[in-house]
PDB file with one MODEL, atoms N, CA, C and O in Angstrom:
MODEL        1
ATOM      1  N   MET A   1    -102.082 -53.538  43.189  1.00  0.00           N
ATOM      2  CA  MET A   1    -102.204 -54.000  44.410  1.00  0.00           C
ATOM      3  C   MET A   1    -101.717 -53.758  45.823  1.00  0.00           C
ATOM      4  O   MET A   1    -102.025 -54.405  46.824  1.00  0.00           O
ATOM      5  N   PRO A   2    -100.859 -52.656  45.732  1.00  0.00           N
ATOM      6  CA  PRO A   2    -100.243 -52.408  47.008  1.00  0.00           C
ATOM      7  C   PRO A   2    -101.118 -51.328  47.550  1.00  0.00           C
ATOM      8  O   PRO A   2    -101.064 -51.124  48.763  1.00  0.00           O
ATOM      9  N   VAL A   3    -101.899 -50.624  46.827  1.00  0.00           N
ATOM     10  CA  VAL A   3    -103.248 -49.394  47.153  1.00  0.00           C
ATOM     11  C   VAL A   3    -103.871 -50.467  47.882  1.00  0.00           C
ATOM     12  O   VAL A   3    -103.911 -50.185  49.080  1.00  0.00           O
ATOM     13  N   ILE A   4    -104.369 -51.580  47.619  1.00  0.00           N
ATOM     14  CA  ILE A   4    -105.255 -52.129  48.328  1.00  0.00           C
ATOM     15  C   ILE A   4    -105.223 -52.503  49.882  1.00  0.00           C
ATOM     16  O   ILE A   4    -106.032 -52.392  50.803  1.00  0.00           O
ATOM     17  N   GLY A   5    -103.790 -53.045  49.744  1.00  0.00           N
ATOM     18  CA  GLY A   5    -102.972 -53.256  51.452  1.00  0.00           C
ATOM     19  C   GLY A   5    -103.247 -51.939  51.877  1.00  0.00           C
ATOM     20  O   GLY A   5    -104.095 -51.853  52.765  1.00  0.00           O
ATOM     21  N   ILE A   6    -102.839 -51.092  51.545  1.00  0.00           N
ATOM     22  CA  ILE A   6    -102.919 -49.668  52.290  1.00  0.00           C
ATOM     23  C   ILE A   6    -103.951 -49.578  52.694  1.00  0.00           C
ATOM     24  O   ILE A   6    -104.094 -49.591  53.917  1.00  0.00           O
ATOM     25  N   CYS A   7    -105.105 -49.447  51.818  1.00  0.00           N
ATOM     26  CA  CYS A   7    -106.407 -48.947  52.432  1.00  0.00           C
ATOM     27  C   CYS A   7    -106.870 -50.308  53.452  1.00  0.00           C
ATOM     28  O   CYS A   7    -107.402 -49.979  54.512  1.00  0.00           O
ATOM     29  N   VAL A   8    -106.746 -51.403  53.266  1.00  0.00           N
ATOM     30  CA  VAL A   8    -106.856 -52.574  54.313  1.00  0.00           C
ATOM     31  C   VAL A   8    -106.206 -52.294  55.496  1.00  0.00           C
ATOM     32  O   VAL A   8    -106.740 -52.727  56.517  1.00  0.00           O
ATOM     33  N   ALA A   9    -105.311 -51.752  55.587  1.00  0.00           N
ATOM     34  CA  ALA A   9    -104.576 -51.311  56.747  1.00  0.00           C
ATOM     35  C   ALA A   9    -104.660 -49.719  57.382  1.00  0.00           C
ATOM     36  O   ALA A   9    -104.049 -49.238  58.336  1.00  0.00           O
ATOM     37  N   ILE A  10    -105.479 -49.215  56.632  1.00  0.00           N
ATOM     38  CA  ILE A  10    -105.941 -47.876  57.057  1.00  0.00           C
ATOM     39  C   ILE A  10    -107.381 -47.935  57.723  1.00  0.00           C
ATOM     40  O   ILE A  10    -107.649 -47.103  58.589  1.00  0.00           O
ATOM     41  N   LEU A  11    -108.479 -49.058  57.282  1.00  0.00           N
ATOM     42  CA  LEU A  11    -109.390 -49.095  57.426  1.00  0.00           C
ATOM     43  C   LEU A  11    -109.894 -49.138  59.129  1.00  0.00           C
ATOM     44  O   LEU A  11    -110.866 -48.574  59.631  1.00  0.00           O
ATOM     45  N   PRO A  12    -108.953 -49.938  59.732  1.00  0.00           N
ATOM     46  CA  PRO A  12    -109.337 -50.413  61.184  1.00  0.00           C
ATOM     47  C   PRO A  12    -109.215 -49.215  62.010  1.00  0.00           C
ATOM     48  O   PRO A  12    -110.014 -48.851  62.874  1.00  0.00           O
ATOM     49  N   VAL A  13    -107.936 -48.537  61.591  1.00  0.00           N
ATOM     50  CA  VAL A  13    -107.854 -47.100  62.056  1.00  0.00           C
ATOM     51  C   VAL A  13    -108.874 -46.077  62.129  1.00  0.00           C
ATOM     52  O   VAL A  13    -109.288 -45.383  63.057  1.00  0.00           O
ATOM     53  N   LEU A  14    -109.187 -46.174  60.827  1.00  0.00           N
ATOM     54  CA  LEU A  14    -110.409 -45.260  60.330  1.00  0.00           C
ATOM     55  C   LEU A  14    -111.715 -45.605  61.604  1.00  0.00           C
ATOM     56  O   LEU A  14    -112.286 -44.948  62.474  1.00  0.00           O
ATOM     57  N   ALA A  15    -111.754 -47.030  61.093  1.00  0.00           N
ATOM     58  CA  ALA A  15    -113.093 -47.233  62.145  1.00  0.00           C
ATOM     59  C   ALA A  15    -112.936 -46.893  63.574  1.00  0.00           C
ATOM     60  O   ALA A  15    -113.850 -46.343  64.189  1.00  0.00           O
ATOM     61  N   VAL A  16    -111.732 -47.223  64.160  1.00  0.00           N
ATOM     62  CA  VAL A  16    -111.503 -46.963  65.539  1.00  0.00           C
ATOM     63  C   VAL A  16    -111.814 -45.624  65.892  1.00  0.00           C
ATOM     64  O   VAL A  16    -112.470 -45.389  66.907  1.00  0.00           O
ATOM     65  N   LEU A  17    -111.297 -44.501  64.952  1.00  0.00           N
ATOM     66  CA  LEU A  17    -111.271 -43.241  65.267  1.00  0.00           C
ATOM     67  C   LEU A  17    -112.823 -42.878  64.983  1.00  0.00           C
ATOM     68  O   LEU A  17    -113.187 -41.859  65.570  1.00  0.00           O
ATOM     69  N   ALA A  18    -113.601 -43.388  64.357  1.00  0.00           N
ATOM     70  CA  ALA A  18    -114.908 -43.206  64.149  1.00  0.00           C
ATOM     71  C   ALA A  18    -115.948 -43.597  65.155  1.00  0.00           C
ATOM     72  O   ALA A  18    -117.041 -43.073  65.370  1.00  0.00           O
ATOM     73  N   VAL A  19    -115.234 -44.886  65.867  1.00  0.00           N
ATOM     74  CA  VAL A  19    -116.051 -45.356  67.209  1.00  0.00           C
ATOM     75  C   VAL A  19    -116.063 -44.167  68.343  1.00  0.00           C
ATOM     76  O   VAL A  19    -117.014 -43.717  68.982  1.00  0.00           O
ATOM     77  N   THR A  20    -114.494 -43.772  68.370  1.00  0.00           N
ATOM     78  CA  THR A  20    -114.057 -42.567  69.697  1.00  0.00           C
ATOM     79  C   THR A  20    -114.918 -41.292  69.332  1.00  0.00           C
ATOM     80  O   THR A  20    -115.479 -40.643  70.215  1.00  0.00           O
ATOM     81  N   ALA A  21    -114.998 -40.967  68.015  1.00  0.00           N
ATOM     82  CA  ALA A  21    -115.356 -39.719  68.026  1.00  0.00           C
ATOM     83  C   ALA A  21    -117.096 -40.095  68.537  1.00  0.00           C
ATOM     84  O   ALA A  21    -117.608 -39.442  69.446  1.00  0.00           O
ATOM     85  N   VAL A  22    -117.767 -41.070  67.909  1.00  0.00           N
ATOM     86  CA  VAL A  22    -119.031 -41.237  68.140  1.00  0.00           C
ATOM     87  C   VAL A  22    -119.179 -41.394  69.580  1.00  0.00           C
ATOM     88  O   VAL A  22    -120.031 -40.690  70.122  1.00  0.00           O
ATOM     89  N   VAL A  23    -118.644 -42.021  70.136  1.00  0.00           N
ATOM     90  CA  VAL A  23    -118.480 -42.247  71.477  1.00  0.00           C
ATOM     91  C   VAL A  23    -118.351 -40.973  72.401  1.00  0.00           C
ATOM     92  O   VAL A  23    -119.093 -40.812  73.369  1.00  0.00           O
ATOM     93  N   LYS A  24    -117.201 -39.929  71.983  1.00  0.00           N
ATOM     94  CA  LYS A  24    -117.023 -38.783  72.448  1.00  0.00           C
ATOM     95  C   LYS A  24    -118.389 -37.777  72.407  1.00  0.00           C
ATOM     96  O   LYS A  24    -118.696 -37.002  73.313  1.00  0.00           O
ATOM     97  N   ALA A  25    -119.062 -37.953  71.261  1.00  0.00           N
ATOM     98  CA  ALA A  25    -119.725 -36.783  70.806  1.00  0.00           C
ATOM     99  C   ALA A  25    -121.474 -37.454  71.692  1.00  0.00           C
ATOM    100  O   ALA A  25    -122.379 -36.674  71.988  1.00  0.00           O
ATOM    101  N   ILE A  26    -121.533 -38.715  71.899  1.00  0.00           N
ATOM    102  CA  ILE A  26    -122.541 -39.148  72.844  1.00  0.00           C
ATOM    103  C   ILE A  26    -122.231 -38.702  74.382  1.00  0.00           C
ATOM    104  O   ILE A  26    -123.126 -38.265  75.106  1.00  0.00           O
ATOM    105  N   LEU A  27    -121.249 -38.811  74.697  1.00  0.00           N
ATOM    106  CA  LEU A  27    -120.790 -38.771  76.197  1.00  0.00           C
ATOM    107  C   LEU A  27    -120.744 -37.523  76.733  1.00  0.00           C
ATOM    108  O   LEU A  27    -121.033 -37.235  77.895  1.00  0.00           O
ATOM    109  N   LEU A  28    -120.244 -36.517  75.567  1.00  0.00           N
ATOM    110  CA  LEU A  28    -119.991 -35.287  76.017  1.00  0.00           C
ATOM    111  C   LEU A  28    -121.123 -34.244  76.828  1.00  0.00           C
ATOM    112  O   LEU A  28    -120.860 -33.591  77.837  1.00  0.00           O
ATOM    113  N   PRO A  29    -122.620 -34.276  76.012  1.00  0.00           N
ATOM    114  CA  PRO A  29    -123.302 -33.594  76.715  1.00  0.00           C
ATOM    115  C   PRO A  29    -123.951 -34.274  77.881  1.00  0.00           C
ATOM    116  O   PRO A  29    -124.587 -33.596  78.688  1.00  0.00           O
ATOM    117  N   PHE A  30    -123.821 -35.684  78.032  1.00  0.00           N
ATOM    118  CA  PHE A  30    -123.944 -36.072  79.709  1.00  0.00           C
ATOM    119  C   PHE A  30    -123.080 -35.262  80.628  1.00  0.00           C
ATOM    120  O   PHE A  30    -123.434 -34.544  81.563  1.00  0.00           O
ATOM    121  N   SER A  31    -121.808 -35.533  80.153  1.00  0.00           N
ATOM    122  CA  SER A  31    -120.614 -35.296  81.260  1.00  0.00           C
ATOM    123  C   SER A  31    -120.671 -33.521  81.420  1.00  0.00           C
ATOM    124  O   SER A  31    -120.292 -32.902  82.414  1.00  0.00           O
ATOM    125  N   ALA A  32    -121.193 -32.978  80.281  1.00  0.00           N
ATOM    126  CA  ALA A  32    -121.454 -31.278  80.736  1.00  0.00           C
ATOM    127  C   ALA A  32    -122.660 -30.938  81.676  1.00  0.00           C
ATOM    128  O   ALA A  32    -122.651 -30.037  82.515  1.00  0.00           O
ATOM    129  N   VAL A  33    -123.932 -31.980  81.354  1.00  0.00           N
ATOM    130  CA  VAL A  33    -125.072 -31.862  82.052  1.00  0.00           C
ATOM    131  C   VAL A  33    -124.340 -32.366  83.525  1.00  0.00           C
ATOM    132  O   VAL A  33    -124.489 -31.624  84.495  1.00  0.00           O
ATOM    133  N   ARG A  34    -123.734 -33.335  83.647  1.00  0.00           N
ATOM    134  CA  ARG A  34    -123.448 -33.645  85.252  1.00  0.00           C
ATOM    135  C   ARG A  34    -122.766 -32.370  85.908  1.00  0.00           C
ATOM    136  O   ARG A  34    -123.158 -31.766  86.907  1.00  0.00           O
ATOM    137  N   LEU A  35    -121.494 -32.057  85.004  1.00  0.00           N
ATOM    138  CA  LEU A  35    -120.843 -30.890  85.651  1.00  0.00           C
ATOM    139  C   LEU A  35    -121.319 -29.626  85.824  1.00  0.00           C
ATOM    140  O   LEU A  35    -120.769 -28.762  86.507  1.00  0.00           O
ATOM    141  N   LEU A  36    -122.474 -29.490  85.130  1.00  0.00           N
ATOM    142  CA  LEU A  36    -123.396 -28.032  85.399  1.00  0.00           C
ATOM    143  C   LEU A  36    -124.157 -28.543  86.590  1.00  0.00           C
ATOM    144  O   LEU A  36    -124.299 -27.814  87.572  1.00  0.00           O
ATOM    145  N   TYR A  37    -124.722 -29.928  86.549  1.00  0.00           N
ATOM    146  CA  TYR A  37    -125.593 -30.082  87.641  1.00  0.00           C
ATOM    147  C   TYR A  37    -124.737 -30.093  88.991  1.00  0.00           C
ATOM    148  O   TYR A  37    -125.327 -29.824  90.037  1.00  0.00           O
ATOM    149  N   ARG A  38    -123.651 -30.330  89.011  1.00  0.00           N
ATOM    150  CA  ARG A  38    -122.661 -30.624  90.033  1.00  0.00           C
ATOM    151  C   ARG A  38    -122.309 -29.110  90.675  1.00  0.00           C
ATOM    152  O   ARG A  38    -122.273 -28.751  91.851  1.00  0.00           O
ATOM    153  N   SER A  39    -122.105 -28.483  89.628  1.00  0.00           N
ATOM    154  CA  SER A  39    -122.013 -26.871  89.918  1.00  0.00           C
ATOM    155  C   SER A  39    -122.971 -26.336  90.777  1.00  0.00           C
ATOM    156  O   SER A  39    -122.724 -25.806  91.860  1.00  0.00           O
ATOM    157  N   HIS A  40    -124.285 -26.515  90.175  1.00  0.00           N
ATOM    158  CA  HIS A  40    -125.189 -25.831  90.607  1.00  0.00           C
ATOM    159  C   HIS A  40    -125.385 -26.267  91.976  1.00  0.00           C
ATOM    160  O   HIS A  40    -125.413 -25.528  92.960  1.00  0.00           O
ATOM    161  N   ALA A  41    -125.521 -27.560  91.959  1.00  0.00           N
ATOM    162  CA  ALA A  41    -125.958 -27.963  93.202  1.00  0.00           C
ATOM    163  C   ALA A  41    -124.605 -27.495  94.569  1.00  0.00           C
ATOM    164  O   ALA A  41    -124.847 -27.198  95.739  1.00  0.00           O
ATOM    165  N   ALA A  42    -123.483 -27.560  94.020  1.00  0.00           N
ATOM    166  CA  ALA A  42    -122.761 -27.183  94.868  1.00  0.00           C
ATOM    167  C   ALA A  42    -122.847 -25.411  95.603  1.00  0.00           C
ATOM    168  O   ALA A  42    -122.513 -24.993  96.712  1.00  0.00           O
ATOM    169  N   ARG A  43    -123.362 -24.813  94.564  1.00  0.00           N
ATOM    170  CA  ARG A  43    -123.508 -23.380  94.837  1.00  0.00           C
ATOM    171  C   ARG A  43    -124.887 -23.225  95.913  1.00  0.00           C
ATOM    172  O   ARG A  43    -124.815 -22.615  96.980  1.00  0.00           O
ATOM    173  N   ALA A  44    -125.970 -23.811  95.473  1.00  0.00           N
ATOM    174  CA  ALA A  44    -127.128 -23.957  96.258  1.00  0.00           C
ATOM    175  C   ALA A  44    -126.657 -24.931  97.669  1.00  0.00           C
ATOM    176  O   ALA A  44    -127.490 -25.213  98.531  1.00  0.00           O
TER     177      ALA A  44
ENDMDL
END
């Protein structure tokens, strides 16, 4: 029984980590493109 309690306690932490990882993976390309565009615009 204690093992189930530990799993239940860890599940929310894993869910939060997974959500943050997915959000970062989705936002990283957008921020990279924005930075590249900004530096390119600043040069031109």
